[in-house]
C-alpha positions as MATLAB code, in Angstrom:
seq = 'MLLPWRKALPLYVMIAIGCHAIYWKIIQAQRQRPVIGRRAMIGDRAVVVSVKGNEAEVEYQCETWRAVSPKTLNPGQQVVIEGVDGLTLRVALLEGSAGG';
ca = [
     118.031   58.996  -15.875;
     115.015   57.658  -14.125;
     111.522   58.687  -15.022;
     108.973   59.452  -12.365;
     106.719   56.431  -11.811;
     103.665   58.257  -13.219;
     105.419   58.541  -16.578;
     107.312   55.256  -16.406;
     104.379   52.982  -15.487;
     102.414   53.467  -18.740;
     105.631   52.954  -20.727;
     106.437   49.741  -18.848;
     102.890   48.466  -19.338;
     103.086   49.085  -23.104;
     106.464   47.317  -23.293;
     105.103   44.357  -21.307;
     102.060   44.076  -23.611;
     104.302   44.240  -26.680;
     106.615   41.521  -25.313;
     103.629   39.348  -24.452;
     102.221   39.714  -27.999;
     105.573   38.740  -29.539;
     105.897   35.760  -27.171;
     102.357   34.620  -28.076;
     103.179   34.717  -31.812;
     106.337   32.663  -31.235;
     104.378   30.005  -29.329;
     101.740   29.833  -32.095;
     104.436   29.394  -34.750;
     106.044   26.534  -32.817;
     102.724   24.678  -32.536;
     102.028   24.687  -36.282;
     102.331   21.523  -38.324;
     105.558   21.285  -40.371;
     105.130   22.353  -43.995;
     108.318   20.900  -45.514;
     110.483   17.863  -44.931;
     109.820   14.302  -43.853;
     107.680   15.193  -40.852;
     105.327   17.186  -43.085;
     104.640   14.136  -45.259;
     103.461   11.899  -42.431;
      99.678   11.735  -42.332;
      99.211   13.045  -45.886;
      97.514   11.067  -48.635;
      98.976    9.629  -51.826;
      97.552    7.636  -54.746;
      98.900    4.270  -55.882;
     100.115    4.493  -59.493;
     101.518    1.002  -60.066;
     102.318   -2.169  -58.171;
     105.349   -4.414  -58.716;
     105.463   -7.343  -56.301;
     105.671   -6.117  -52.723;
     106.543   -2.580  -53.772;
     104.319    0.070  -55.243;
     104.753    3.476  -56.782;
     102.612    6.255  -55.380;
     102.054    9.806  -56.487;
     102.442   12.419  -53.765;
     102.267   16.109  -54.654;
     102.958   15.446  -58.349;
     106.016   13.304  -57.562;
     106.339    9.540  -57.883;
     107.673    7.746  -54.804;
     108.499    4.120  -54.079;
     106.258    2.771  -51.323;
     105.909   -0.338  -49.194;
     102.824   -1.517  -47.365;
     101.969   -4.497  -45.189;
      98.778   -4.976  -47.254;
      98.399   -5.587  -50.959;
      97.799   -2.382  -52.891;
      96.066   -1.819  -56.219;
      96.459    1.077  -58.663;
      94.070    3.934  -57.959;
      93.820    3.331  -54.216;
      94.462    6.117  -51.770;
      97.012    5.528  -49.035;
      98.169    7.406  -45.946;
     101.885    8.026  -45.462;
     102.988    6.582  -42.123;
     106.729    7.090  -42.411;
     109.684    7.878  -44.651;
     112.731    5.592  -44.953;
     115.224    7.285  -47.256;
     113.421    7.546  -50.595;
     110.789    4.943  -49.725;
     107.460    5.741  -48.128;
     105.795    3.440  -45.616;
     102.100    3.619  -46.392;
      98.831    2.159  -45.161;
      95.639    1.705  -47.114;
      93.129    4.474  -46.500;
      89.919    2.995  -45.132;
      87.174    2.933  -47.720;
      89.581    3.492  -50.609;
      88.385    1.730  -53.728;
      90.942    1.020  -56.391;
      90.658   -0.090  -59.927;
];
C-alpha cells in the first residue's frame, strides 16, 4: 500500500521532524554533566573538618570523607575535589580559601 506522494510527503516530513527532535534530546542528555558517581564529584567543593598528619577529613554533601592533598590543610578551608581513589578523595586547596 503506497500513498500518493501528495499525501505521503507531509507525513514523511512530520516523521523526519519528530525523529530529529528525539535525536536532539538524546544528544543534549549525553552532553550533561554526570549527577551521580565518582565523575560527578570531580570539580565539586568540600570543607575540611579535621586534619591528622598528612590526611584530612572533609565534608562533602553531608558525608565525611578521607582526603589527601599535596599542601597542608587547615579545618574550615574549602577544597576542590580533583579525584577519587577508592574511599579517599584527592583534593586541592581552593584559591582564596581562609581557614580557621
